[in-house]
C-alpha positions in Angstrom: -0.2 0.0 0.0 1.1 3.6 -0.4 2.2 5.3 2.7 2.8 8.7 3.7 6.4 9.5 2.9 9.0 9.6 5.8 12.2 9.7 6.3 14.0 5.9 6.9 17.6 4.5 6.9 18.4 2.2 3.7 20.9 0.0 5.8 20.0 -2.9 8.0 18.1 -5.9 7.6 17.2 -4.8 4.1 18.5 -6.1 0.7 18.1 -4.1 -2.6 16.0 -5.8 -5.1 16.0 -3.3 -8.1 16.5 0.1 -8.5 16.6 3.1 -10.9 17.8 6.9 -10.5 14.8 7.9 -8.4 13.8 4.6 -6.3 14.9 1.8 -4.5 12.6 -1.7 -4.0 13.9 -3.4 -1.3 13.6 -6.8 0.5 13.8 -8.0 4.2 16.5 -9.8 4.2 16.0 -13.7 3.9 13.2 -13.0 1.4 15.3 -13.6 -1.6 15.6 -17.2 -0.6 13.0 -19.5 -1.3 14.2 -21.7 1.4 14.4 -20.9 5.0 18.0 -19.9 5.2 19.8 -18.8 8.7 19.6 -15.3 7.5 15.7 -15.3 7.2 15.3 -17.3 10.7 17.9 -14.7 12.3 15.6 -11.8 11.1 12.6 -13.2 12.0 13.7 -13.6 15.2 14.9 -10.3 15.7 11.6 -8.9 14.5 9.8 -11.1 17.1 11.6 -10.0 19.7 11.2 -6.3 18.9 7.7 -6.9 18.2 8.1 -5.1 14.7 5.2 -5.4 12.8 7.6 -4.3 9.6 6.4 -5.5 6.0 8.5 -7.6 3.8 9.1 -5.5 1.0 9.0 -1.7 0.4 9.8 1.0 -2.0 12.2 4.0 -1.4 12.6 7.6 -3.2 16.2 8.7 -3.0 16.9 12.1 -3.0 20.2 13.9 -4.6 21.8 13.3 -1.0 22.6 9.7 -0.7 22.4 9.4 3.1 18.6 10.9 2.8 15.9 8.4 1.8 11.7 8.5 2.1 9.8 5.4 1.8 6.4 5.9 -0.3 5.1 2.1 -0.2 5.1 -1.2 1.7 3.7 -4.7 1.3 4.2 -8.1 2.6 3.6 -9.9 -0.6 6.0 -9.5 -3.8 3.1 -9.2 -6.2 1.3 -6.3 -4.4 5.3 -4.4 -4.3 5.7 -5.2 -7.8 2.3 -3.4 -8.9 3.3 -0.3 -7.4 6.8 -0.3 -8.9 5.1 -0.8 -12.8 3.0 1.7 -11.4 5.7 4.0 -11.0 7.5 3.4 -14.1 4.7 4.0 -15.8 3.2 7.2 -14.2 5.9 8.8 -12.2 9.2 8.3 -14.1 7.9 10.4 -17.6 7.1 13.0 -15.5 10.6 13.2 -13.3 12.8 13.2 -16.2 11.1 16.7 -17.7 12.2 18.1 -14.0 15.4 19.5 -13.7 15.9 20.7 -9.9 16.5 17.9 -7.6 14.2 19.5 -4.7 11.2 19.7 -6.8 11.4 15.9 -8.0 11.4 15.1 -4.2 8.4 17.6 -3.4 6.3 16.2 -6.3 6.7 12.7 -5.2 6.0 13.8 -1.6 2.5 15.6 -2.7 1.9 12.4 -5.4 2.1 10.0 -2.8 0.5 11.9 0.0 -2.6 12.1 -2.3 -2.4 8.4 -3.3 -2.8 8.0 0.3 -6.1 10.4 0.8 -7.6 8.9 -2.0 -6.9 5.5 -0.5 -8.4 6.0 2.8 -11.8 6.9 1.5 -12.0 3.9 -1.1 -10.7 1.5 1.5 -13.8 -0.2 3.9 -11.7 -1.2 6.4 -8.8 0.2 8.0 -5.3 -1.2 8.7 -5.9 -2.3 12.2 -8.9 -4.3 11.2 -6.7 -6.1 8.5 -4.1 -6.7 11.3 -7.0 -8.3 13.4 -8.5 -10.3 10.8 -4.6 -11.6 10.0 -4.3 -12.1 13.9 -7.7 -14.1 13.8 -6.4 -16.4 11.2 -3.3 -17.1 12.9 -4.9 -17.6 15.9 -7.4 -20.6 14.5 -4.5 -22.3 12.4 -1.4 -22.3 15.0 -3.9 -23.6 18.3 -6.6 -25.4 16.1 -9.4 -23.6 17.2 -13.0 -23.8 15.7 -14.2 -20.9 13.8 -16.8 -20.1 15.9 -14.2 -19.2 18.9 -13.9 -15.4 18.6 -10.5 -13.8 19.4 -11.1 -10.8 21.9 -7.6 -9.4 21.5 -3.7 -10.2 21.1 -0.6 -8.8 22.5 3.3 -9.0 22.0 4.7 -10.5 25.2 7.5 -12.6 26.8 6.7 -16.5 28.3 9.2 -17.1 31.1 10.2 -20.6 30.2 12.6 -20.8 33.6 14.8 -17.8 33.4 14.7 -17.3 29.7 12.1 -15.0 28.1 10.5 -16.3 25.0 8.9 -13.3 23.0 5.8 -14.1 20.8 2.1 -13.3 21.3 -0.4 -14.1 23.7 -4.0 -14.5 22.1 -7.2 -13.9 24.3 -10.4 -15.7 23.1 -13.7 -15.7 24.9 -12.7 -19.4 26.1 -9.1 -19.9 26.0 -5.9 -17.8 26.7 -2.9 -18.8 24.1 0.3 -17.9 23.4 2.6 -18.5 20.3 6.6 -17.7 19.9 8.7 -18.8 17.1 12.6 -18.3 17.7 15.1 -19.2 15.7 13.3 -21.6 14.1 11.9 -23.4 17.1 7.9 -23.0 18.3 6.4 -22.9 21.3 2.5 -23.1 21.8 0.4 -22.7 25.0 -3.3 -23.1 25.5 -5.4 -22.8 28.7 -8.9 -22.7 28.8 -10.4 -20.4 31.5 -12.4 -22.5 33.2 -9.3 -24.2 34.2 -7.6 -21.7 35.9 -7.3 -21.7 39.3 -4.9 -18.6 40.1 -4.6 -15.4 38.4 -2.1 -12.3 39.7 0.2 -9.6 38.7 3.3 -10.1 40.6 7.0 -8.6 40.2 9.0 -11.2 39.1 12.0 -11.5 36.8 13.3 -8.2 35.5 9.5 -6.9 35.4 5.9 -6.9 36.3 4.2 -10.4 34.9 0.9 -12.0 34.8 1.0 -15.0 36.9 -1.5 -17.6 35.6 -1.7 -21.2 37.6 -3.6 -24.4 36.3 -3.7 -28.0 37.8 -0.8 -29.0 36.4 1.0 -26.0 35.2 2.4 -22.3 35.8 2.8 -19.5 33.6 4.5 -16.2 33.8 3.5 -13.7 30.9 5.2 -10.4 31.1 6.9 -7.4 29.0 3.4 -6.4 28.0 3.2 -2.4 26.9 0.0 -2.0 28.3 -0.1 -4.8 31.1 -2.8 -3.3 33.2 -5.0 -3.1 30.3 -4.1 -6.5 29.3 -4.5 -7.8 33.1 -7.9 -6.0 33.2 -9.1 -7.8 30.0 -7.5 -11.6 31.0 -9.3 -10.8 34.4 -12.3 -10.1 33.1 -12.9 -12.8 31.0 -11.5 -15.6 33.5 -14.0 -13.9 36.1 -17.3 -14.5 33.9 -15.7 -18.0 33.0 -15.6 -18.9 37.0 -18.9 -17.5 37.0 -20.6 -19.3 34.8 -19.2 -22.7 36.0 -20.9 -22.3 39.3 -24.0 -20.9 37.9 -26.9 -23.6 36.7 -27.0 -22.6 33.2 -25.3 -23.9 30.2 -21.5 -23.9 29.7 -19.6 -21.1 29.1 -21.0 -19.5 25.6 -20.5 -16.5 23.5 -24.3 -15.6 24.2 -22.8 -14.7 28.0 -21.0 -12.0 26.6 -23.0 -10.6 23.7 -26.6 -11.3 25.4 -29.4 -10.7 22.7 -32.1 -9.6 24.4 -33.7 -8.2 27.6 -33.4 -4.8 29.4 -30.1 -3.4 30.4 -29.8 -0.7 33.0 -26.5 1.6 32.9 -25.3 4.3 35.5 -21.9 5.6 37.0 -20.7 7.0 33.8 -17.7 9.3 34.3 -18.6 10.7 30.7 -22.3 10.1 30.4 -23.2 12.5 27.5 -20.6 10.7 25.2 -21.5 7.3 25.7 -25.4 8.0 25.9 -24.9 9.9 22.3 -22.8 6.7 21.2 -25.6 4.4 22.3 -28.5 7.0 20.6 -26.6 6.4 17.5 -26.3 2.9 17.7 -29.6 2.0 18.5 -30.9 4.7 15.6 -29.7 2.6 13.4 -31.0 -0.9 14.4 -34.8 -1.9 14.0 -36.7 -4.2 16.3 -40.1 -5.4 16.4 -41.8 -4.7 19.5 -43.2 -7.5 21.1 -47.0 -7.4 21.9 -47.3 -7.3 25.6 -49.8 -9.7 27.5 -52.2 -8.3 29.7 -51.9 -9.9 33.3 -54.5 -13.0 33.2 -55.0 -12.5 37.2 -54.9 -9.1 38.8 -53.8 -9.0 42.2 -54.0 -6.2 44.8 -50.4 -5.5 46.1 -49.7 -5.4 49.5 -48.6 -2.2 51.4 -45.4 -2.3 53.8 -47.0 -4.7 56.6 -45.6 -2.2 59.4 -48.6 -0.1 58.4 -51.0 -3.1 59.2 -48.9 -4.3 62.3 -47.8 -1.6 64.1 -45.4 -2.1 67.0 -45.9 0.4 70.2 -43.2 3.0 70.2 -43.1 5.7 72.9 -43.4 9.4 72.5 -39.8 10.2 72.3 -38.9 7.5 69.4 -41.8 9.0 67.4 -40.2 12.5 67.9 -37.0 10.7 66.7 -38.5 9.3 63.8 -40.2 12.8 62.9 -36.8 14.9 63.2 -35.4 12.2 60.8 -38.2 12.6 58.5 -37.4 16.3 58.5 -33.8 16.0 58.1 -34.5 13.9 54.6 -37.3 15.8 53.4 -35.0 19.0 53.8 -32.2 17.1 51.9 -34.8 16.4 48.9 -35.4 20.2 48.8 -31.9 20.5 48.2 -30.3 18.0 46.8 -33.5 16.1 44.6 -35.2 13.4 45.1 -35.4 9.8 43.4 -32.8 9.1 40.5 -31.9 12.6 39.9 -30.7 12.7 43.7 -27.0 13.8 44.3 -25.0 11.4 46.5 -22.9 14.2 48.9 -21.3 13.7 52.0 -24.1 14.8 54.0 -26.3 11.8 52.7 -23.7 9.7 55.1 -25.0 11.8 58.5 -28.5 10.9 57.3 -27.4 7.4 56.9 -25.7 7.4 60.3 -29.2 8.4 62.3 -31.2 5.9 60.3 -34.1 6.0 57.6 -37.4 6.8 58.6 -39.8 3.8 58.2 -42.2 6.0 55.8 -38.9 6.6 53.1 -37.4 3.1 53.5 -39.2 2.1 50.6 -38.6 4.7 48.4 -34.5 4.7 49.6 -34.3 1.0 49.6 -35.6 0.8 46.2 -33.6 3.5 45.0 -29.8 3.0 46.4 -30.3 -0.7 45.8 -30.7 -0.5 42.1 -34.0 -2.0 41.8 -36.1 1.0 40.9 -34.3 0.7 37.1 -35.4 -3.2 37.3 -38.8 -2.5 38.1 -39.4 0.6 35.6 -37.9 -1.5 32.7 -40.3 -4.8 33.7 -43.6 -3.3 34.1 -46.2 -6.5 35.4 -43.5 -9.0 35.7 -44.2 -9.7 39.2 -47.9 -10.0 39.0 -47.2 -12.4 36.1 -44.6 -14.3 38.6 -47.4 -14.6 41.0 -49.7 -16.1 39.0 -47.6 -18.6 36.9 -46.0 -20.0 40.4 -49.8 -20.3 41.4 -50.2 -23.0 38.5 -49.1 -26.3 40.0 -45.5 -27.5 38.6 -43.7 -30.4 39.1 -40.5 -28.6 39.1 -41.6 -26.0 41.6 -43.0 -28.8 44.3 -40.1 -29.1 46.0 -39.0 -25.5 46.0 -42.5 -24.8 47.6 -42.1 -27.2 50.2 -39.0 -25.6 51.4 -40.4 -22.4 50.9 -43.6 -23.8 53.5 -41.0 -25.3 55.9 -39.3 -22.1 56.4 -42.5 -19.0 56.3 -43.0 -19.4 60.1 -39.1 -19.1 61.0 -38.8 -15.9 59.3 -38.7 -13.2 61.7 -41.1 -14.9 64.3 -40.9 -12.0 66.9 -42.3 -9.5 64.4 -45.7 -9.4 64.5 -46.6 -9.4 60.9 -45.3 -13.0 60.7 -47.3 -14.4 63.9 -50.6 -13.5 61.6 -51.9 -15.7 58.7 -52.5 -12.6 56.3 -48.5 -11.4 57.0 -47.1 -15.3 56.2 -49.5 -15.4 52.7 -47.5 -12.4 51.4 -44.2 -13.4 52.2 -45.5 -16.7 50.7 -46.0 -15.2 47.6 -43.0 -13.2 47.5 -40.8 -16.0 47.8 -42.8 -18.0 45.3 -43.2 -15.6 42.5 -38.7 -14.7 43.0 -38.4 -18.5 42.8 -40.5 -18.4 39.3 -39.1 -15.5 38.2 -35.3 -16.8 39.0 -35.5 -20.2 38.0 -31.2 -20.3 38.6 -31.6 -19.2 42.5 -34.8 -20.5 42.9 -35.4 -20.8 46.8 -32.5 -20.8 49.3 -32.7 -20.6 53.0 -32.0 -17.5 54.5 -34.1 -15.3 51.9 -37.3 -16.2 54.0 -35.6 -13.3 56.8 -34.1 -11.0 53.9 -37.8 -11.4 51.9 -39.4 -10.8 55.4 -37.4 -7.7 56.4 -38.0 -5.9 53.0 -42.2 -6.7 53.0 -42.4 -4.7 56.6 -41.1 -2.1 54.8 -41.9 -1.9 51.3 -45.0 -3.0 48.9 -44.9 -6.1 47.7 -43.5 -5.3 44.3 -40.9 -3.1 45.5 -39.9 -5.8 47.9 -39.7 -8.4 44.9 -37.5 -6.5 42.7 -35.1 -5.2 46.0 -35.1 -9.0 46.6 -33.9 -9.8 42.8 -31.1 -6.9 43.4 -29.9 -8.3 46.1 -29.7 -12.0 45.1 -28.3 -11.2 41.3 -26.2 -7.9 41.9 -25.5 -6.9 45.8 -24.7 -10.5 47.0 -24.4 -12.4 43.8 -24.5 -16.0 44.2 -25.1 -16.1 48.2 -28.5 -17.8 47.7 -28.0 -20.9 46.3 -27.6 -24.3 47.6 -24.2 -24.1 48.0 -23.9 -20.7 49.2 -20.9 -20.0 46.8 -20.8 -16.1 47.0 -20.9 -16.2 50.8 -17.8 -18.9 50.6 -16.3 -16.2 47.9 -17.2 -13.2 50.2 -15.6 -15.3 53.4 -12.5 -15.8 51.4 -12.0 -11.9 50.5 -12.8 -11.0 54.2 -10.2 -13.9 55.4 -7.9 -11.5 53.5 -8.5 -8.4 54.8 -8.9 -9.8 58.3 -5.4 -11.2 58.0 -3.9 -7.9 56.7 -5.7 -5.5 59.2 -5.7 -7.7 62.2 -3.2 -10.6 61.8 -2.7 -11.9 65.5 -6.1 -12.1 66.1 -6.6 -14.2 62.4 -4.2 -16.5 63.5 -5.5 -17.2 66.7 -9.3 -17.9 65.3 -7.7 -19.9 62.5 -6.1 -22.2 65.4 -9.7 -22.3 66.8 -10.9 -23.4 63.4 -13.7 -20.3 63.2 -11.6 -17.9 60.9 -12.8 -19.2 58.1 -17.2 -19.4 58.9 -17.0 -16.9 61.7 -18.8 -14.1 59.5 -20.7 -16.4 56.9 -24.0 -16.0 59.1 -23.6 -11.8 59.4 -23.3 -11.6 55.5 -26.0 -14.2 54.4 -28.8 -12.4 56.8 -27.4 -9.0 56.9 -27.0 -9.4 60.5 -30.6 -9.1 61.0 -30.2 -12.5 63.0 -27.1 -11.4 65.2 -28.3 -8.2 66.4 -31.5 -6.4 67.7 -34.0 -5.9 64.7 -33.7 -2.5 65.4 -30.1 -2.0 64.8 -30.0 -4.5 62.3 -32.0 -2.0 60.2 -29.5 0.5 60.6 -27.0 -1.8 58.8 -29.6 -2.7 55.6 -30.0 1.0 55.0 -26.4 1.5 54.6 -25.9 -1.1 52.7 -28.3 -1.0 50.2 -26.4 2.7 49.8 -22.6 1.5 49.7 -22.8 -2.3 49.2 -20.8 -5.1 50.4 -17.9 -2.9 51.3 -19.8 -1.9 54.6 -20.2 -5.4 55.4 -16.6 -5.8 55.4 -16.0 -2.6 57.0 -18.3 -3.4 60.2 -17.3 -7.1 60.2 -13.7 -5.9 60.8 -14.6 -3.6 63.2 -16.8 -6.0 65.2 -13.7 -8.5 65.6 -11.1 -5.4 66.3 -13.5 -3.9 69.1 -13.6 -7.5 70.8 -9.5 -8.5 69.7 -8.6 -8.6 73.6 -11.3 -10.8 74.7 -11.1 -13.0 71.7 -7.1 -13.4 72.0 -7.6 -14.7 75.4 -10.3 -17.4 74.9 -9.6 -21.0 75.0 -11.5 -22.9 72.6 -14.1 -21.8 69.5 -17.4 -21.7 72.0 -15.7 -19.2 74.0 -14.8 -17.3 71.2 -18.5 -17.4 69.6 -20.1 -16.7 73.3 -18.2 -13.4 73.1 -19.0 -12.0 69.6 -22.8 -13.1 70.4 -23.0 -11.4 73.8 -21.2 -8.0 72.2 -23.7 -7.9 69.2 -27.0 -8.8 71.0 -26.4 -5.8 73.3 -26.6 -3.0 70.4 -29.4 -0.5 70.7 -30.5 2.3 68.4 -32.3 5.5 70.3 -30.6 7.7 72.6 -32.1 6.9 75.8 -28.7 5.1 77.1 -25.4 7.4 78.1 -23.2 4.4 76.8 -22.1 5.8 73.1 -19.9 2.4 72.4 -23.4 0.4 72.3 -24.7 2.4 70.1 -25.2 0.9 66.7 -24.4 4.6 65.2 -21.2 4.4 67.2 -20.3 1.1 65.5 -21.0 2.2 62.1 -18.9 5.5 62.5 -16.3 3.5 63.6 -16.4 1.3 61.0 -16.1 3.9 58.3 -13.4 5.7 60.5 -11.2 3.1 60.9 -11.7 0.7 57.6 -12.2 3.0 55.2 -9.7 1.8 53.0 -11.7 -1.2 52.3 -13.5 -0.2 48.5 -15.6 -2.2 46.3 -13.1 -2.2 43.5 -10.3 -4.0 45.3 -13.2 -6.4 47.0 -14.5 -7.6 43.3 -11.1 -8.0 42.2 -10.3 -10.2 45.0 -13.6 -11.8 44.8 -11.5 -13.4 41.5 -8.9 -15.3 43.1 -11.3 -16.7 45.5 -14.0 -17.6 43.1 -11.3 -19.7 41.2 -10.4 -21.7 44.7 -13.9 -22.1 45.0 -14.7 -23.7 41.6 -11.1 -25.5 41.9 -12.3 -26.8 45.6 -15.8 -27.6 44.2 -14.3 -29.6 41.2 -12.2 -31.6 43.1 -14.7 -32.7 45.9 -17.2 -33.9 43.2 -14.4 -35.7 41.1 -13.4 -37.3 44.6 -16.8 -38.3 45.0 -17.0 -39.8 41.5 -14.0 -41.1 41.7 -14.5 -42.8 44.7 -17.7 -44.5 43.7 -16.2 -46.0 40.0 -13.1 -47.6 41.9 -15.5 -50.1 43.5 -16.1 -51.3 39.7 -12.4 -51.1 38.5 -8.9 -51.9 39.6 -7.6 -48.3 38.6 -6.8 -46.3 41.9 -8.8 -43.2 42.9 -5.8 -41.1 41.8 -5.5 -43.0 38.4 -9.2 -42.1 37.7 -8.8 -38.8 38.8 -5.9 -38.4 36.4 -7.8 -40.0 33.6 -10.3 -38.0 34.2 -8.4 -34.1 34.1 -7.0 -35.4 30.5 -10.6 -36.5 29.4 -11.9 -33.2 30.8 -9.2 -31.6 29.1 -9.9 -32.7 25.5 -13.6 -32.6 25.8 -14.6 -29.7 27.3 -16.4 -31.2 30.1 -17.7 -28.3 32.8 -18.6 -28.0 36.1 -22.1 -27.8 35.5 -23.0 -30.8 34.2 -21.4 -32.4 37.4 -24.0 -30.2 39.3 -26.9 -31.6 37.6 -28.8 -33.0 40.6 -30.8 -35.6 38.4 -27.6 -37.5 37.8 -25.0 -39.7 40.0 -21.9 -38.6 40.0 -20.4 -41.8 37.8 -23.4 -41.0 35.3 -21.7 -37.6 34.7 -18.1 -38.8 33.7 -18.8 -41.0 30.8 -17.0 -40.6 27.5 -18.1 -41.6 23.8 -15.8 -43.4 21.3 -14.3 -40.3 20.2 -13.2 -39.2 23.3 -12.1 -42.5 24.2 -9.5 -42.8 21.1 -8.1 -39.6 22.9 -7.3 -40.8 25.8 -6.1 -44.2 24.4 -3.4 -41.6 22.1 -1.7 -40.6 25.1 -2.5 -43.3 28.1 -3.2 -46.8 26.1 -0.2 -49.4 26.5 -1.7 -50.4 23.1 -1.7 -47.5 21.0 1.1 -48.5 19.3 1.7 -49.1 15.4 0.7 -47.8 11.9 -2.9 -47.6 12.7 -3.3 -47.9 16.4 -6.7 -46.5 16.4 -7.9 -49.4 14.5 -7.1 -52.1 17.7 -7.9 -49.2 20.4 -11.7 -49.4 18.7 -11.9 -53.0 19.2 -10.9 -52.6 22.6 -13.4 -49.7 23.8 -15.2 -51.5 26.6 -12.0 -53.7 27.8 -9.4 -50.9 28.7 -9.0 -51.9 32.5 -7.6 -55.4 31.6 -5.1 -53.7 29.5 -3.2 -52.3 32.6 -4.5 -55.0 35.3 -5.2 -58.4 34.1 -3.1 -61.0 33.4 -1.9 -63.0 30.1 -4.3 -65.4 29.9 -7.1 -62.8 29.7 -5.3 -60.0 27.5 -5.3 -63.2 25.2 -8.8 -63.5 25.5 -9.5 -59.8 24.6 -7.1 -59.9 21.4 -8.7 -63.3 20.2 -12.5 -62.1 20.5 -11.8 -58.4 19.6 -10.6 -59.5 15.9 -13.9 -62.0 15.4 -15.1 -59.6 12.6 -18.7 -61.2 12.8 -20.6 -58.7 14.8 -23.2 -61.6 16.3 -20.4 -63.9 17.2 -17.9 -61.5 19.0 -21.0 -59.7 20.6 -21.6 -63.1 22.3 -18.0 -63.8 23.3 -17.7 -60.5 24.9 -21.1 -61.0 26.6 -19.8 -63.8 28.2 -16.4 -62.2 29.6 -17.7 -58.3 30.4 -21.3 -59.7 31.3 -23.0 -58.0 33.5 -22.7 -54.8 31.1 -24.1 -51.9 33.1 -23.0 -50.3 36.3 -25.9 -50.8 38.1 -25.4 -54.7 38.2 -21.8 -54.6 38.9 -20.2 -56.4 41.8 -17.4 -54.6 43.6 -14.1 -56.0 43.3 -13.3 -59.2 45.1 -17.1 -60.1 45.4 -18.7 -63.4 43.5 -21.8 -64.3 42.0 -23.1 -67.3 41.3 -22.1 -69.7 38.2 -25.8 -70.4 37.2 -26.2 -66.5 37.1 -23.7 -66.3 34.1 -24.1 -69.8 32.7 -26.9 -71.9 32.3 -25.1 -74.6 30.3 -23.6 -77.6 32.4 -22.4 -80.1 30.1 -18.4 -79.0 30.6 -16.7 -78.0 33.7 -15.5 -74.4 34.2 -12.3 -73.5 32.7 -11.6 -69.9 32.1 -12.0 -67.1 34.5 -12.0 -63.3 33.9 -12.4 -60.1 36.1 -13.6 -57.6 34.6 -14.9 -55.2 37.4 -17.6 -57.7 38.2 -16.4 -61.7 38.5 -17.6 -63.6 35.8 -17.2 -67.0 34.5 -16.5 -68.5 30.7 -16.6 -72.2 29.3 -14.3 -72.4 27.0 -16.7 -74.3 24.7 -18.9 -70.9 24.5 -15.5 -69.2 22.8 -16.8 -68.6 19.3 -13.8 -69.9 16.3 -11.8 -67.5 14.5 -11.5 -67.8 10.9 -8.5 -67.6 8.7 -8.7 -63.8 7.8 -9.5 -62.5 11.0 -6.4 -64.7 12.4 -4.2 -62.9 10.0 -5.5 -59.7 11.3 -4.9 -60.5 14.8 -1.4 -61.3 13.9 -1.2 -58.2 12.3 -2.3 -56.3 15.3 0.2 -58.2 17.5 2.8 -57.2 15.4 2.1 -53.6 15.4 2.2 -53.9 18.9 5.4 -55.4 19.0 6.8 -52.2 17.1 9.6 -50.7 18.8 10.2 -53.1 21.5 13.7 -53.5 23.0 13.5 -57.3 21.9 11.7 -56.8 18.6 13.6 -59.1 16.6 12.9 -62.3 19.2 9.4 -61.5 19.5 8.7 -61.2 15.8 10.6 -64.8 15.3 8.3 -66.2 18.2 5.1 -64.6 16.7 6.2 -66.3 13.2 6.7 -69.7 15.0 3.2 -69.7 16.6 1.5 -68.3 13.6 3.0 -71.1 11.3 1.8 -73.5 13.7 -1.6 -72.0 14.3 -1.9 -71.8 10.1 -1.2 -75.7 10.0 -3.5 -76.6 13.1 -6.3 -74.8 11.3 -5.9 -76.4 8.0 -5.5 -80.1 9.9 -9.0 -79.3 11.9 -11.1 -78.5 8.7 -14.2 -80.5 7.6 -13.3 -83.8 6.4 -14.8 -83.5 2.8 -16.1 -79.9 1.2 -20.2 -79.9 1.4 -22.3 -77.9 -1.0 -24.9 -75.5 0.6 -28.0 -76.6 -1.0 -29.7 -72.8 -0.5 -26.5 -70.9 -1.3 -24.8 -73.3 -3.5 -21.7 -72.3 -2.1 -19.0 -74.7 -0.6 -18.5 -74.8 3.1 -14.8 -75.4 3.5 -14.1 -73.1 6.7 -10.4 -73.0 8.5 -10.9 -72.0 12.1 -9.2 -72.1 15.4 -10.5 -72.2 18.7 -9.2 -69.9 21.8 -7.5 -72.6 23.5 -5.6 -73.6 20.3 -4.4 -69.8 20.0 -3.3 -69.8 24.0 -1.6 -73.0 23.7 0.4 -71.5 20.7 1.1 -68.0 22.3 2.2 -69.9 25.5 4.6 -72.1 23.8 7.0 -68.8 23.3 8.0 -67.5 27.0 9.3 -64.3 25.3 5.6 -63.8 23.9 4.3 -64.2 27.3 6.9 -61.9 29.4 6.2 -58.9 26.7 2.5 -59.4 26.6 2.2 -60.3 30.4 4.5 -56.4 31.0 3.2 -54.5 28.3 6.7 -54.9 27.0 9.6 -52.2 27.4 8.0 -49.7 25.2 4.8 -49.4 27.7 5.2 -46.3 30.3 3.4 -47.0 33.6 0.0 -44.9 33.9 1.6 -42.1 36.2 4.3 -41.4 33.2 1.7 -41.0 30.5 -0.2 -38.7 32.6 3.2 -36.4 32.7 3.6 -37.0 29.3 0.4 -35.7 28.3 0.5 -32.8 30.2 4.1 -31.7 29.0 2.9 -32.5 25.3 -0.2 -29.9 25.5 2.7 -27.3 27.3 4.8 -27.8 23.8 
């Protein structure tokens, strides 16, 4: 392409291809040779290390001063640059010959090339960056063998630290993968990491610069020398965060749609440059036409319940009522000055009002506003009424949830008058069922009854519904599910702060075994269950305004205030008693003189002592602990599956786990599939034939020879025998797997692998009656095979093998011997045994050939039995030894697992 003329040096890593009095065509050194020369490799290495996006060809204009040159065109393909050269010869050279002054020639060329660049910019639909990104996308799919639907998000130049040696290359970040590729001096290195496999992601100061440190179950990676490491880390962190969140959800596996949702309302707030963003969005939306769906009228209108405190009033003193009136006047004065509702300014004066508490009459309005639920309500009118209607319809899917709700209804705030009456219980029931119908991923979880009960006391029914949704989905994400994952994550984040601010107390409580769970109930119920109710309301007021950071600050303050007492306690029960007694003594009014027992005192101290705790750091730390929770959940589920499966196989639990992790790596199975409560653990970890072949490639001792998949396919159901059975049993498997007649082969396999289903397997070591396997009793039992369960086979029941199948069997055994240490003796022994068997088959033919009356064909069948095959193989000692030990070319399973992970790294 034509480029704006700029001064360059002619020296360096360039060679001259052709020249004339005014122009020079150059190519990058090494391009003149078609083969990969040392010069080409060296130049490519330098470009890679320096991250040069240098074109391979260029055209220079040379001035009268031989030291000054201007680049005017660049290209990566020779035919492109030659097209520019021909254009110069045809259009510029005739004009330049008529110009006498050298400086005028340079000026003319500069203006002419500049005009060509301007014209190209208007004609070209895409820009340079778009073209580069397209090329990077093609490289990403080709180098890492990615499917075309895998979207590249961004790519960066960086270095991968291989030990203490940096390998310069490029980091490719896609929707599901983080990949690295480097080519130095002809040596490639490729790394592929699934975001769902990342267990640790952090920025560390290592080597000579700051690096991004990534850990998976088996590997650690360090990437550094980024030009914009902050931007890179934020993008990688964000994608890893979404991947971990997806694994912890009950939805499908991580999909691109989660990045680019295709419908539904959205609410955006807190923009730095709101006007600019609004204009951009408006321009985009003006170009998009969407059919507006018809709104379905509410099938059964309902009466929305007002706040329950208006119906079930508590007795209060005149002094308390006076304080309530004063607070209400103060808030209304603030509204007059700073606005009310969504346009209200958030000022420091607002904290002074919050510290004194929100009056009951304004809690509905302010909780809805501060939680952000007001936007959800406005963008989804009538949704609550529809959810109430749908939840009232009998549904099998909702039966279990409704039963759980019924059990917890009467446990929600039993001290409150509203929930001592059936009308209040009815409203709470309707709220919880409607939300379970609205958010099927969350459904219902314990503690939601408490939170819902608090909301209904001070909010109308519909507003309470949307505030509960905001709480479960945004303010306390993933807290309210069967595994309280969000609470576990935040407990880990809180422990980091605990360890930082109160290290001695953290060590003490950790030794007592309660550091990891001490604040779990505090956060889940927003302190409602551990404090006097009126005091807990102050905490909820500020929580809706300031979010999770306030809970962290408050918890740290509570521990700090009891630091000395907790350090002196002797056991976990004593520590919990100290905290429980402390929290129960707080009050909310001004009737007492002890300020340190006022909830407002505790709140103010939280802000003054731990104001450095902020939501940005919490969200960043959440990623680290979310990855830890994902890893722990995966390990726990896999341990359970391995333990159940080990009863039916001779593989150890650790071997089963190693095999699964390799399968998981190639099949992209996700933790959400394991989470399906309708499946038993071992039912989740099943593989099909294609995935089985991938396992064989890396793990099977018999995946040897030119076409190893042929034998692997035959042994699909019998892999356990390859590692843990003796010579005779392996011979049986080889013999039967090479019988091509499907019916006879199946009959033979049914005898040795029966019972086929897991439900009828017996644990290793247990026996079952012979009569349950074999019904015929003419001959004694002479063969025993243990394949998970114990089964018995009569020799006469195994099918005979014809000559064609026998030849295939010999080929497979010959393939298995390839590369063995003593392969010459093995081949000689196999030839001897095969010759004997071929002669034996001839001898055992039926006496005279007979003609089949129906088909008109001759029946002249060459066959051998398994007993004959076994006897011939047993006659050669080296064959017996080799087959029992899988020969020297068979590595232990543990070594093969390590080799797999080493292979995936390089």
